[in-house]
Backbone bond lengths (Angstrom), bond angles and torsions (degrees), N, CA, C in turn:
res aa  C-N    CA-C-N  psi(-1)  N-CA   C-N-CA  omega(-1)  CA-C   N-CA-C  phi
1 M - - - 1.427 - - 1.499 110.99 -
2 T 1.311 118.23 -38.42 1.490 120.73 -174.71 1.526 106.57 -71.17
3 A 1.378 118.12 -29.29 1.554 119.49 -178.18 1.546 111.33 -66.23
4 S 1.376 114.28 -25.47 1.390 116.93 -177.60 1.537 114.41 -88.27
5 A 1.303 115.64 -7.49 1.470 120.43 -176.63 1.477 111.86 -64.34
6 P 1.363 122.60 -49.76 1.447 121.16 177.35 1.482 113.56 -52.79
7 A 1.321 115.33 -42.75 1.438 121.62 -179.01 1.533 111.76 -63.10
8 A 1.327 117.12 -39.21 1.387 119.86 177.35 1.547 111.74 -68.89
9 T 1.305 116.59 -33.69 1.476 118.12 178.18 1.474 112.82 -70.38
10 L 1.376 118.39 -30.98 1.381 123.79 -178.80 1.542 113.73 -79.10
11 A 1.372 112.79 -24.72 1.487 118.54 -179.96 1.555 112.34 -61.72
12 S 1.264 116.53 137.49 1.486 119.82 179.68 1.537 109.58 -94.37
13 T 1.325 114.74 148.54 1.440 122.17 178.23 1.560 107.88 -84.83
14 S 1.305 113.04 163.71 1.500 114.63 177.62 1.613 113.01 -64.46
15 L 1.351 112.65 -30.44 1.491 113.20 174.21 1.468 114.93 -66.05
16 Q 1.407 115.71 -38.80 1.516 118.93 179.24 1.441 110.16 -65.28
17 R 1.438 119.25 -42.93 1.465 123.88 -178.46 1.564 108.45 -62.62
18 T 1.328 115.95 -41.60 1.457 117.88 -179.15 1.494 113.27 -59.26
19 Y 1.395 115.94 -49.65 1.412 120.71 177.28 1.535 113.00 -63.72
20 R 1.257 118.18 -38.09 1.455 119.68 178.22 1.537 110.79 -59.88
21 Y 1.318 112.09 -51.90 1.432 120.73 -175.16 1.637 108.66 -57.25
22 L 1.306 111.30 -45.32 1.497 117.83 -176.17 1.522 110.44 -62.51
23 R 1.367 116.95 -42.68 1.492 122.74 -179.79 1.557 107.68 -67.17
24 I 1.248 116.90 -39.85 1.485 120.04 -176.06 1.539 105.68 -70.95
25 A 1.349 115.21 -42.22 1.520 116.55 178.59 1.552 113.75 -62.74
26 T 1.368 116.61 -36.15 1.377 122.65 175.78 1.519 113.27 -57.91
27 A 1.312 114.98 -50.16 1.466 120.73 174.46 1.486 115.49 -62.28
28 L 1.347 115.44 -34.25 1.488 120.77 179.71 1.505 112.15 -71.50
29 T 1.377 122.07 -22.60 1.390 122.21 174.39 1.556 112.40 -59.85
30 V 1.340 112.02 -33.50 1.520 115.92 174.62 1.482 111.74 -63.87
31 V 1.384 117.16 -44.26 1.363 122.44 179.42 1.550 113.08 -59.38
32 A 1.388 112.88 -37.75 1.469 119.52 -179.83 1.549 108.24 -65.30
33 I 1.290 116.92 -43.54 1.510 119.56 -178.45 1.543 107.13 -63.95
34 F 1.287 122.76 -44.59 1.444 121.52 -179.49 1.502 112.11 -65.49
35 V 1.342 117.98 -40.71 1.445 122.12 -179.84 1.576 107.28 -63.68
36 G 1.284 119.55 -46.85 1.439 124.12 177.25 1.541 111.65 -58.25
37 V 1.269 117.23 -43.72 1.538 122.02 177.14 1.547 107.09 -61.19
38 L 1.331 115.23 -52.64 1.522 115.21 -171.65 1.474 107.79 -68.20
39 A 1.342 120.80 -29.34 1.543 120.29 179.68 1.502 107.17 -69.70
40 A 1.304 120.55 -29.45 1.385 121.91 -173.70 1.548 111.73 -84.88
41 V 1.315 119.45 -20.15 1.453 127.25 -174.79 1.556 106.77 -53.17
42 P 1.339 121.63 -47.11 1.507 117.58 -173.47 1.563 110.60 -61.78
43 A 1.354 115.02 -26.31 1.476 116.20 -177.47 1.513 112.06 -86.53
44 V 1.425 117.22 -39.30 1.438 115.39 -171.14 1.608 111.90 -121.64
45 G 1.432 112.85 -0.51 1.453 112.58 -178.90 1.577 114.55 80.96
46 W 1.307 114.03 -175.37 1.499 120.13 176.30 1.530 105.37 -84.56
47 L 1.348 116.62 118.09 1.398 123.90 179.08 1.503 110.17 -93.57
48 P 1.328 117.70 169.11 1.493 120.95 -171.84 1.566 112.99 -67.63
49 S 1.399 115.07 -21.20 1.427 116.92 -177.96 1.447 110.59 -154.50
50 I 1.368 121.51 164.76 1.418 123.63 172.82 1.557 110.62 -63.79
51 S 1.350 112.69 -40.62 1.472 119.59 176.95 1.514 111.71 -56.32
52 H 1.240 118.11 -34.09 1.481 124.34 176.20 1.505 113.87 -56.11
53 Y 1.338 117.49 -26.76 1.500 122.18 -172.95 1.647 106.35 -81.17
54 Y 1.308 116.44 3.39 1.506 122.17 167.39 1.452 107.16 -60.77
55 Y 1.380 118.70 -33.62 1.491 124.72 -178.96 1.530 114.08 -92.28
56 S 1.320 112.63 18.12 1.532 117.33 -175.97 1.595 109.33 -124.27
57 P 1.267 118.47 177.81 1.473 121.20 179.36 1.560 108.87 -60.82
58 A 1.353 121.88 -13.25 1.426 121.62 -178.29 1.467 114.79 -86.35
59 R 1.367 115.57 5.92 1.543 122.00 -176.87 1.533 110.70 -56.75
60 T 1.286 119.29 -49.61 1.496 122.51 -177.14 1.564 109.29 -56.55
61 V 1.333 114.61 -51.11 1.449 116.14 179.69 1.527 114.10 -62.07
62 F 1.372 114.76 -41.93 1.475 120.02 -178.90 1.530 110.66 -60.91
63 T 1.319 117.45 -48.03 1.555 120.05 -176.47 1.539 105.49 -74.01
64 G 1.237 123.35 -39.64 1.447 125.02 -177.55 1.560 112.41 -61.95
65 A 1.361 112.03 -41.95 1.447 116.23 -178.69 1.568 111.46 -68.54
66 L 1.293 115.76 -34.77 1.432 119.15 179.26 1.533 112.78 -69.83
67 V 1.293 115.98 -40.69 1.506 120.21 177.39 1.527 109.28 -64.94
68 A 1.404 114.41 -40.02 1.451 118.07 -179.13 1.578 107.57 -64.38
69 A 1.379 119.46 -42.74 1.361 120.25 -179.25 1.537 113.06 -62.48
70 A 1.314 112.90 -32.97 1.486 118.70 179.03 1.562 111.07 -61.83
71 V 1.344 113.89 -45.45 1.470 122.37 -179.31 1.587 110.93 -60.07
72 C 1.353 110.04 -46.31 1.520 115.66 -177.90 1.542 108.27 -66.71
73 L 1.335 118.58 -36.16 1.384 116.05 -177.38 1.483 116.90 -69.60
74 F 1.346 113.02 -31.66 1.479 120.20 174.89 1.602 110.07 -67.07
75 A 1.343 111.44 -39.06 1.480 112.89 -179.57 1.579 113.26 -73.84
76 L 1.323 114.89 -23.63 1.460 123.76 -177.57 1.549 115.20 -88.93
77 S 1.368 115.68 -4.99 1.501 117.40 -164.45 1.473 115.14 -60.35
78 G 1.431 118.52 -27.12 1.463 120.21 170.12 1.535 116.15 67.49
79 R 1.346 112.38 -132.70 1.474 118.52 -169.62 1.521 111.33 -128.61
80 G 1.322 117.58 164.66 1.438 117.74 172.02 1.585 113.10 77.10
81 P 1.413 111.93 -168.05 1.482 112.52 175.81 1.515 115.30 -52.45
82 S 1.237 119.68 -36.18 1.448 124.08 -174.54 1.596 111.89 -57.95
83 R 1.304 108.96 -28.30 1.477 113.24 -178.39 1.530 113.63 -58.49
84 A 1.439 113.26 -52.44 1.453 120.22 -179.23 1.531 108.75 -66.43
85 L 1.344 117.59 -39.14 1.476 119.80 -175.54 1.575 109.42 -66.77
86 L 1.293 117.64 -41.13 1.455 116.26 -179.20 1.480 115.86 -77.37
87 D 1.350 113.19 -31.42 1.497 115.83 172.94 1.520 109.55 -67.48
88 A 1.240 122.48 -36.09 1.517 125.47 178.79 1.618 103.65 -66.15
89 A 1.312 117.57 -47.84 1.497 119.65 -179.77 1.473 109.39 -56.25
90 A 1.384 116.04 -43.02 1.453 121.08 -174.84 1.590 109.75 -64.85
91 L 1.347 116.37 -27.34 1.461 117.49 176.61 1.552 111.65 -78.61
92 F 1.315 119.41 -27.86 1.488 122.74 179.31 1.483 112.24 -77.04
93 A 1.393 118.40 -33.03 1.492 121.17 -174.91 1.527 111.03 -59.65
94 P 1.284 124.34 -41.30 1.509 121.84 179.35 1.455 111.82 -69.67
95 L 1.374 117.35 -25.49 1.472 119.26 178.95 1.523 109.57 -69.27
96 V 1.318 116.14 -38.58 1.507 121.41 177.01 1.609 108.35 -58.95
97 A 1.293 114.98 -36.95 1.543 118.26 178.85 1.510 110.81 -79.92
98 V 1.254 122.01 -39.20 1.458 123.59 -174.12 1.470 114.27 -76.64
99 I 1.305 116.54 -33.98 1.488 122.57 -173.93 1.531 104.66 -101.68
100 P 1.348 122.45 110.48 1.374 119.58 178.76 1.628 114.83 -73.34
101 A 1.297 117.39 154.90 1.444 122.66 178.44 1.570 106.79 -67.96
102 S 1.246 113.17 143.20 1.456 119.41 -178.24 1.562 106.08 -120.75
103 G 1.336 116.87 165.69 1.444 121.49 173.17 1.576 110.87 81.03
104 L 1.283 114.47 14.07 1.494 112.64 -179.61 1.527 108.72 -104.75
105 P 1.351 119.05 148.84 1.440 124.72 -179.25 1.594 108.33 -54.72
106 G 1.277 117.31 125.52 1.482 119.64 179.19 1.418 116.71 85.61
107 A 1.415 120.21 -11.52 1.412 122.13 174.59 1.476 114.54 -72.83
108 R 1.308 116.90 153.01 1.382 118.55 176.89 1.514 111.62 -70.04
109 A 1.392 116.97 156.80 1.416 119.81 176.32 1.574 107.39 -64.16
110 P 1.323 117.34 145.74 1.477 118.76 -178.47 1.464 115.69 -48.77
111 E 1.390 113.03 -43.59 1.447 119.61 -175.39 1.551 113.57 -59.58
112 A 1.355 116.32 -28.68 1.461 121.24 178.85 1.487 113.20 -66.97
113 A 1.319 117.45 -18.20 1.474 119.07 178.36 1.535 113.44 -107.88
114 A 1.367 116.09 14.97 1.423 119.66 -179.59 1.489 113.78 -61.18
115 D 1.287 120.53 -39.64 1.395 120.42 -171.74 1.557 109.58 -74.59
116 E 1.305 117.64 -38.46 1.489 114.42 177.38 1.468 111.67 -77.55
117 V 1.305 123.44 -26.50 1.448 123.35 174.63 1.520 109.65 -69.98
118 A 1.378 116.54 -33.38 1.533 121.91 176.14 1.511 106.89 -60.27
119 V 1.343 119.11 -45.84 1.421 119.44 -177.98 1.505 112.93 -71.36
120 G 1.342 117.43 -37.11 1.418 120.32 176.88 1.570 113.70 -63.85
121 L 1.311 113.75 -43.20 1.476 119.37 -177.09 1.574 107.77 -71.47
122 T 1.274 117.85 -38.07 1.453 116.62 177.66 1.478 115.92 -59.97
123 T 1.355 112.69 -41.77 1.471 122.47 173.18 1.474 112.90 -62.24
124 Y 1.383 114.24 -43.38 1.426 121.42 -179.36 1.588 110.83 -60.56
125 L 1.327 113.71 -46.45 1.432 118.01 -175.78 1.509 114.59 -70.38
126 V 1.353 115.40 -36.35 1.435 122.86 176.46 1.576 111.46 -62.25
127 I 1.268 112.69 -50.91 1.465 116.58 175.00 1.476 114.44 -65.63
128 G 1.335 119.79 -34.57 1.414 119.18 176.23 1.413 115.20 -65.58
129 V 1.417 115.98 -40.08 1.468 120.02 176.35 1.472 113.00 -62.11
130 L 1.448 115.42 -40.08 1.461 116.87 177.33 1.540 115.16 -63.28
131 V 1.322 110.57 -37.16 1.478 114.13 -179.87 1.584 110.00 -67.35
132 V 1.274 115.03 -40.39 1.479 117.27 -178.15 1.542 108.16 -66.88
133 A 1.409 114.25 -42.31 1.490 115.92 179.75 1.524 110.66 -60.18
134 V 1.348 117.16 -44.94 1.493 118.74 177.49 1.533 111.69 -58.72
135 G 1.326 115.66 -43.12 1.505 118.89 179.13 1.535 112.58 -63.30
136 A 1.386 116.11 -35.25 1.508 119.29 -178.18 1.572 103.23 -70.17
137 G 1.363 118.04 -42.26 1.504 120.20 -176.99 1.465 108.34 -60.93
138 L 1.373 121.53 -41.24 1.469 122.20 -176.39 1.504 108.62 -70.99
139 A 1.355 117.94 -33.24 1.452 118.77 177.27 1.564 112.17 -66.88
140 L 1.324 114.32 -44.73 1.455 118.72 -177.07 1.514 112.54 -65.24
141 T 1.302 115.60 -34.89 1.483 121.56 178.10 1.534 114.71 -81.61
142 G 1.345 117.23 -2.30 1.438 125.06 174.56 1.569 109.06 80.22
143 E 1.301 120.53 17.88 1.459 122.07 176.27 1.438 112.41 -71.05
144 V 1.395 119.30 -30.15 1.463 122.83 177.53 1.593 103.81 -132.46
145 E 1.276 109.68 157.19 1.474 119.57 -177.42 1.461 110.48 -63.22
146 R 1.331 120.32 124.46 1.466 126.28 -162.91 1.596 111.90 -73.02
147 R 1.354 116.67 -33.04 1.418 119.85 -177.82 1.463 111.22 -69.47
148 A 1.351 114.55 -45.20 1.504 118.24 179.51 1.484 110.59 -70.20
149 A 1.322 117.52 -33.77 1.487 122.54 -179.62 1.571 110.09 -67.07
150 A 1.325 112.73 -34.77 1.487 116.39 -176.40 1.594 113.04 -69.03
151 L 1.354 112.97 -34.06 1.458 116.45 173.90 1.517 112.33 -68.72
152 T 1.322 117.02 -45.11 1.420 119.48 178.73 1.473 112.85 -65.03
153 L 1.362 120.78 -43.35 1.427 122.86 177.10 1.513 114.97 -64.14
154 G 1.350 112.37 -36.33 1.452 115.94 177.82 1.555 113.01 -64.63
155 V 1.379 112.12 -44.58 1.470 114.66 -179.94 1.493 110.86 -65.85
156 S 1.324 118.87 -47.22 1.446 126.70 -179.89 1.476 111.96 -57.40
157 G 1.337 117.20 -49.47 1.483 126.43 176.95 1.567 110.53 -57.28
158 G 1.395 113.58 -44.48 1.452 117.09 -179.45 1.558 114.09 -62.81
159 I 1.379 111.93 -40.70 1.515 115.09 179.98 1.473 109.64 -64.42
160 L 1.288 117.86 -40.84 1.485 122.58 -176.34 1.530 110.19 -65.92
161 V 1.308 112.57 -37.01 1.501 116.19 -178.59 1.528 109.97 -70.54
162 I 1.305 113.36 -42.98 1.480 118.94 176.40 1.562 114.15 -58.79
163 V 1.342 113.02 -43.16 1.519 119.03 178.05 1.594 106.33 -64.24
164 A 1.248 118.57 -47.85 1.433 119.21 -174.82 1.529 111.98 -62.73
165 I 1.389 115.74 -47.45 1.505 118.43 178.70 1.479 109.75 -62.85
166 S 1.317 117.51 -43.29 1.468 118.52 -175.84 1.524 113.26 -61.34
167 W 1.368 116.29 -41.30 1.458 120.78 174.86 1.455 115.81 -68.39
168 A 1.385 116.16 -30.36 1.468 118.38 179.47 1.471 112.68 -78.49
169 V 1.396 115.41 -35.75 1.478 120.42 -179.17 1.478 118.66 -89.14
170 A 1.360 114.46 -43.12 1.488 121.90 -177.90 1.467 111.69 -131.39
171 P 1.302 120.52 67.86 1.487 120.42 174.69 1.459 121.09 -57.81
172 E 1.380 112.09 -29.44 1.509 118.38 177.27 1.464 110.46 -68.30
173 A 1.307 118.20 -35.23 1.519 120.50 179.88 1.493 107.76 -71.25
174 V 1.363 116.27 -42.25 1.445 115.59 178.24 1.465 115.90 -58.07
175 L 1.420 113.88 -41.67 1.482 121.95 177.40 1.511 111.16 -56.35
176 R 1.349 111.36 -47.44 1.447 117.68 -169.74 1.594 113.69 -81.24
177 F 1.276 115.37 -31.43 1.435 118.95 -171.95 1.583 117.60 -121.18
178 G 1.417 108.83 -13.61 1.492 115.03 -175.71 1.539 116.45 -54.18
179 H 1.298 112.77 -43.52 1.508 118.71 -177.68 1.498 113.21 -61.34
180 V 1.354 115.40 -45.00 1.388 117.50 179.72 1.489 116.42 -69.96
181 V 1.318 112.91 -40.39 1.490 120.04 176.95 1.532 108.74 -56.80
182 A 1.390 114.31 -48.87 1.492 117.43 -175.04 1.558 110.58 -66.02
183 A 1.323 113.08 -40.47 1.489 115.99 -174.51 1.636 108.81 -66.01
184 V 1.309 115.09 -47.18 1.397 116.71 177.60 1.502 117.52 -61.04
185 S 1.381 115.33 -38.62 1.396 122.43 176.44 1.523 112.27 -64.35
186 F 1.295 114.65 -39.32 1.477 121.63 179.92 1.531 112.14 -61.49
187 F 1.380 114.85 -49.74 1.476 117.51 -177.65 1.569 110.38 -75.79
188 A 1.355 117.59 -29.97 1.454 119.36 177.25 1.534 108.28 -64.82
189 L 1.286 121.95 -37.85 1.434 126.77 179.79 1.568 110.48 -67.66
190 I 1.316 117.25 -39.87 1.414 120.22 178.66 1.557 108.98 -70.39
191 A 1.355 119.48 -38.16 1.429 121.89 174.11 1.513 112.28 -58.27
192 V 1.343 119.34 -45.52 1.429 122.31 179.02 1.505 111.86 -65.82
193 T 1.362 118.41 -38.00 1.418 123.46 173.10 1.552 113.82 -57.96
194 A 1.234 115.75 -44.15 1.489 120.42 175.36 1.498 111.54 -62.78
195 L 1.382 118.19 -41.06 1.393 119.15 177.15 1.593 114.07 -67.73
196 V 1.326 115.30 -35.37 1.442 118.66 173.98 1.513 111.76 -63.60
197 E 1.256 114.42 -40.87 1.490 120.74 174.41 1.585 110.16 -53.19
198 A 1.320 115.14 -43.48 1.507 120.57 -173.31 1.553 111.25 -84.06
199 L 1.338 117.01 -28.05 1.526 115.64 -171.59 1.503 109.45 -116.26
200 G 1.290 120.61 -14.25 1.455 122.83 -176.11 1.493 112.85 -65.36
201 P 1.394 117.18 176.60 1.461 121.30 -173.99 1.536 113.12 -63.39
202 A 1.389 118.74 -32.89 1.406 123.77 178.32 1.471 114.88 -77.50
203 S 1.376 120.44 -2.35 1.436 122.77 -178.66 1.477 112.66 -75.47
204 Q 1.399 114.69 -21.07 1.494 118.55 -178.75 1.499 111.42 -60.43
205 T 1.299 121.75 -21.14 1.446 121.82 -179.53 1.593 111.63 -89.56
206 L 1.318 118.15 -9.93 1.442 120.45 -178.17 1.514 112.33 -82.49
207 P 1.310 119.39 149.08 1.417 123.31 175.86 1.588 109.18 -63.52
208 R 1.262 117.95 155.47 1.501 121.32 -176.56 1.519 111.12 -59.53
209 W 1.363 118.89 -41.55 1.474 125.66 -173.15 1.579 105.59 -62.21
210 L 1.325 117.18 -36.04 1.495 121.92 -174.98 1.469 110.14 -76.59
211 R 1.362 119.29 -39.86 1.473 123.62 173.81 1.458 108.92 -59.84
212 T 1.359 115.79 -48.93 1.515 119.81 177.25 1.465 114.04 -54.20
213 A 1.358 116.14 -44.93 1.431 121.81 -177.84 1.535 111.31 -62.03
214 Y 1.303 115.19 -43.85 1.500 119.87 177.66 1.545 109.62 -62.43
215 I 1.344 115.62 -41.69 1.522 114.36 178.04 1.509 111.62 -65.64
216 V 1.360 120.11 -38.35 1.386 123.70 178.45 1.537 109.81 -60.32
217 L 1.319 112.77 -47.50 1.520 120.87 -178.89 1.499 111.34 -58.44
218 G 1.367 114.31 -51.48 1.494 117.89 -178.68 1.522 110.50 -63.65
219 A 1.339 118.43 -49.75 1.451 120.53 -178.46 1.583 111.99 -62.36
220 G 1.339 110.95 -41.05 1.574 118.33 176.59 1.515 109.20 -59.59
221 L 1.293 120.13 -42.11 1.501 119.17 -177.20 1.538 108.95 -66.26
222 A 1.356 115.91 -37.11 1.441 121.20 -175.44 1.527 107.21 -68.65
223 V 1.320 120.80 -45.06 1.423 125.47 178.39 1.510 112.75 -61.23
224 V 1.335 114.53 -42.42 1.480 120.64 -174.95 1.537 105.50 -69.92
225 L 1.332 120.27 -40.55 1.501 121.37 179.00 1.476 111.20 -61.11
226 V 1.394 118.16 -42.70 1.493 120.25 179.79 1.434 111.03 -67.26
227 A 1.352 119.94 -43.57 1.401 123.68 -174.49 1.524 108.31 -67.70
228 T 1.295 122.37 -41.60 1.411 128.48 -178.57 1.525 109.45 -63.15
229 L 1.382 117.85 -42.97 1.455 118.77 175.62 1.506 113.30 -65.41
230 L 1.297 117.69 -37.50 1.486 122.35 -178.05 1.423 108.21 -66.00
231 F 1.342 123.14 -38.88 1.470 125.24 -176.93 1.517 113.65 -104.57
232 S 1.343 112.75 27.99 1.537 116.15 177.96 1.496 111.73 -91.23
233 D 1.326 121.70 3.65 1.442 125.12 177.35 1.587 107.05 -64.27
234 E 1.375 115.85 146.56 1.409 122.01 -179.41 1.494 112.69 -58.41
235 R 1.324 120.97 -27.92 1.472 118.88 -179.27 1.509 114.69 -65.99
236 F 1.375 114.51 -19.49 1.415 117.73 -178.82 1.516 112.59 -92.56
237 Y 1.357 117.18 -1.05 1.494 118.95 -174.13 1.565 114.86 -57.39
238 P 1.204 122.21 -33.37 1.488 120.81 179.10 1.495 113.43 -57.55
239 A 1.243 117.76 -32.86 1.498 122.88 179.76 1.563 108.85 -85.50
240 R 1.260 118.81 -11.09 1.491 125.24 -179.17 1.519 116.45 52.68
241 P 1.351 119.36 48.82 1.385 123.54 -177.84 1.525 111.30 -65.40
242 V 1.307 121.12 -31.76 1.466 126.64 178.27 1.567 105.93 -65.95
243 L 1.344 118.24 -49.26 1.480 121.24 -179.63 1.567 106.74 -57.02
244 I 1.243 116.96 -47.71 1.510 118.41 -176.24 1.509 111.23 -69.67
245 G 1.304 118.60 -39.89 1.504 119.98 174.23 1.553 113.13 -60.74
246 E 1.247 115.42 -46.89 1.509 119.77 178.89 1.491 109.58 -61.47
247 S 1.298 119.83 -42.63 1.481 124.74 -179.61 1.521 108.43 -61.76
248 I 1.330 119.48 -50.59 1.431 122.69 177.18 1.554 112.09 -55.67
249 A 1.335 114.45 -49.33 1.487 119.55 178.87 1.521 110.90 -56.42
250 L 1.308 117.60 -44.32 1.497 121.40 -178.61 1.488 109.92 -64.89
251 V 1.360 116.74 -38.43 1.475 119.89 -179.39 1.568 109.06 -67.71
252 L 1.261 118.77 -40.37 1.516 124.33 177.62 1.517 107.14 -65.41
253 F 1.246 120.79 -43.33 1.502 125.45 175.89 1.535 110.34 -58.83
254 A 1.305 119.05 -47.90 1.442 118.95 179.98 1.540 108.95 -68.86
255 T 1.328 118.71 -38.12 1.530 120.51 -178.91 1.527 109.46 -60.76
256 F 1.251 118.57 -38.98 1.522 124.91 179.16 1.477 107.70 -60.35
257 W 1.298 119.35 -41.58 1.517 119.88 -177.69 1.533 109.53 -77.20
258 V 1.343 118.53 -31.00 1.482 120.73 175.59 1.548 109.60 -63.21
259 L 1.367 115.19 -45.28 1.414 118.85 177.63 1.601 113.96 -64.93
260 Q 1.366 113.95 -39.08 1.436 115.03 172.64 1.431 114.00 -61.44
261 T 1.300 123.14 -39.63 1.385 127.88 178.92 1.562 110.65 -59.33
262 A 1.343 112.84 -52.42 1.529 118.89 176.79 1.536 109.25 -60.94
263 Q 1.250 119.60 -43.38 1.530 118.77 -174.44 1.607 112.07 -69.10
264 N 1.233 116.35 -33.60 1.463 121.42 178.47 1.480 118.32 -101.38
265 W 1.308 117.34 12.83 1.471 120.23 -172.19 1.476 113.48 -55.97
266 R 1.383 118.53 -45.19 1.452 125.12 179.31 1.582 115.19 -101.08
267 D 1.319 114.63 1.22 1.486 114.98 -177.28 1.569 107.35 -66.08
268 P 1.444 112.68 134.40 1.469 113.45 -176.55 1.522 111.85 -76.64
269 N 1.366 116.62 -13.53 1.452 121.83 173.65 1.471 108.77 -133.66
270 P 1.303 116.87 78.78 1.472 121.80 -163.83 1.509 114.62 -81.78
271 A 1.255 123.18 14.92 1.509 122.90 171.85 1.449 112.83 -58.05
272 L 1.393 118.35 153.23 1.389 119.42 174.23 1.558 112.62 -63.01
273 R 1.338 116.47 137.43 1.469 117.50 -179.10 1.545 110.91 -67.58
């Protein structure tokens, strides 16, 4: 009996494997985007930004990876402040995929994409409302902790309402600025999540190097976002600062999930704190 004890200790539970696979899959969505972009380069060359590859053969991979990342983030949201942060990020990721970037050389005018964006946003809003409704039902029946669920449901519902009203009242503004707003919001929320991991109450149990790594990731994402916005003007396009900034942000995003996977590999309850 004692000889089998170490093996039992090393065996992973279904819950552990599920969280491991979700975190690995989240990091691999970044790999998918990079592979799609690189595969499209021979056909279209190096474009001013990764978002620009929406207008290239990489479009299917680009949008599919973002939707997959959103599903993974919802499943990984866990507990505490990170729950609301990741659920909000999961709501912004599909918007980055559904609303194409505008104002890029060679890109279609925003109005030309209105019909497909309308279909995408309608689907997004319907699915979002269903998810919120299911979450509310689970909270009311006591399947999930009500206080934590209330914050998540409030944030998620608020985002859906803002998107719906914005599209109904100012569709032109959504077409022109929706992609950038969604992308910046997404990465900003991931940056805050990394900082919460480093500085929140649960961080006291982490080794110093891991807390430092999360701080570097969170601060690095913030710096990259600001720098990318500052150099997003069309006159800088030949140097491709947006492409570089987006690439760095995606690498930092993937690194966060690699660290999360390593940190929680053997945790019996591996949800985010």
